[in-house]
Short mmCIF file of the C-alpha atoms (twelve columns), coordinates in Angstrom:
data_MODEL
# 
_entry.id   MODEL 
# 
loop_
_atom_site.group_PDB 
_atom_site.id 
_atom_site.type_symbol 
_atom_site.label_atom_id 
_atom_site.label_alt_id 
_atom_site.label_comp_id 
_atom_site.label_asym_id 
_atom_site.label_seq_id 
_atom_site.Cartn_x 
_atom_site.Cartn_y 
_atom_site.Cartn_z 
_atom_site.pdbx_PDB_model_num 
ATOM 1  C CA . MET A 1  0.005  0.021  0.007  1 
ATOM 2  C CA . SER A 2  1.251  3.508  -0.693 1 
ATOM 3  C CA . LYS A 3  -0.054 6.974  0.191  1 
ATOM 4  C CA . ARG A 4  0.914  9.997  -1.808 1 
ATOM 5  C CA . CYS A 5  0.756  13.408 -0.142 1 
ATOM 6  C CA . HIS A 6  1.417  16.764 -1.819 1 
ATOM 7  C CA . GLY A 7  1.223  20.462 -1.521 1 
ATOM 8  C CA . LYS A 8  0.071  22.277 1.600  1 
ATOM 9  C CA . GLU A 9  -2.545 19.720 2.567  1 
ATOM 10 C CA . PHE A 10 -2.027 17.960 5.888  1 
ATOM 11 C CA . THR A 11 -2.456 14.189 5.626  1 
ATOM 12 C CA . VAL A 12 -2.796 11.626 8.446  1 
ATOM 13 C CA . VAL A 13 -1.361 8.213  7.843  1 
ATOM 14 C CA . ASP A 14 -2.172 5.619  10.506 1 
ATOM 15 C CA . ILE A 15 0.353  2.807  10.633 1 
ATOM 16 C CA . PRO A 16 -0.747 -0.122 12.823 1 
ATOM 17 C CA . PRO A 17 1.690  -1.482 15.453 1 
ATOM 18 C CA . GLY A 18 4.019  -4.098 14.117 1 
ATOM 19 C CA . TYR A 19 3.503  -3.013 10.412 1 
ATOM 20 C CA . THR A 20 6.752  -2.551 8.443  1 
ATOM 21 C CA . HIS A 21 6.785  0.889  6.817  1 
ATOM 22 C CA . GLN A 22 8.915  3.461  5.103  1 
ATOM 23 C CA . ILE A 23 8.481  7.201  4.592  1 
ATOM 24 C CA . THR A 24 10.158 8.757  1.578  1 
ATOM 25 C CA . ASN A 25 10.147 12.335 0.410  1 
ATOM 26 C CA . THR A 26 9.810  12.143 -3.371 1 
ATOM 27 C CA . GLY A 27 9.363  15.908 -3.790 1 
ATOM 28 C CA . ASP A 28 11.704 18.844 -3.936 1 
ATOM 29 C CA . GLY A 29 10.380 20.562 -0.799 1 
ATOM 30 C CA . GLU A 30 10.708 19.815 2.883  1 
ATOM 31 C CA . LEU A 31 8.883  16.863 4.359  1 
ATOM 32 C CA . VAL A 32 7.585  17.303 7.928  1 
ATOM 33 C CA . THR A 33 6.459  14.233 9.842  1 
ATOM 34 C CA . LEU A 34 4.968  14.008 13.349 1 
ATOM 35 C CA . PHE A 35 4.885  10.759 15.190 1 
ATOM 36 C CA . TRP A 36 2.578  9.669  18.071 1 
ATOM 37 C CA . ALA A 37 3.097  6.617  20.252 1 
ATOM 38 C CA . SER A 38 0.670  5.128  22.747 1 
ATOM 39 C CA . GLU A 39 3.420  4.473  25.389 1 
ATOM 40 C CA . MET A 40 6.850  5.785  26.440 1 
ATOM 41 C CA . PHE A 41 9.799  4.299  24.671 1 
ATOM 42 C CA . ASN A 42 11.844 1.955  26.903 1 
ATOM 43 C CA . PRO A 43 15.466 1.596  25.596 1 
ATOM 44 C CA . ASP A 44 15.848 -1.557 27.653 1 
ATOM 45 C CA . LYS A 45 12.960 -3.182 25.884 1 
ATOM 46 C CA . PRO A 46 12.836 -1.712 22.288 1 
ATOM 47 C CA . ASP A 47 9.819  -2.458 20.165 1 
ATOM 48 C CA . THR A 48 11.321 -1.348 16.802 1 
ATOM 49 C CA . TRP A 49 13.578 -3.396 14.542 1 
ATOM 50 C CA . PHE A 50 15.129 -2.410 11.232 1 
ATOM 51 C CA . MET A 51 13.974 -4.356 8.243  1 
ATOM 52 C CA . PRO A 52 14.759 -3.576 4.604  1 
ATOM 53 C CA . VAL A 53 11.686 -2.235 2.807  1 
# 
């Protein structure tokens, strides 16, 4: 699945927990992303792993 965003329109992309994803700026302008998490990050018990996309 892919989601294209453009211009000055704000877009919400909801990525479910455990879903492998990638965010790529394909335009010439600045890409601003904001992330929200439902719990505090615990560096002793990380919940994120790198996977090639």
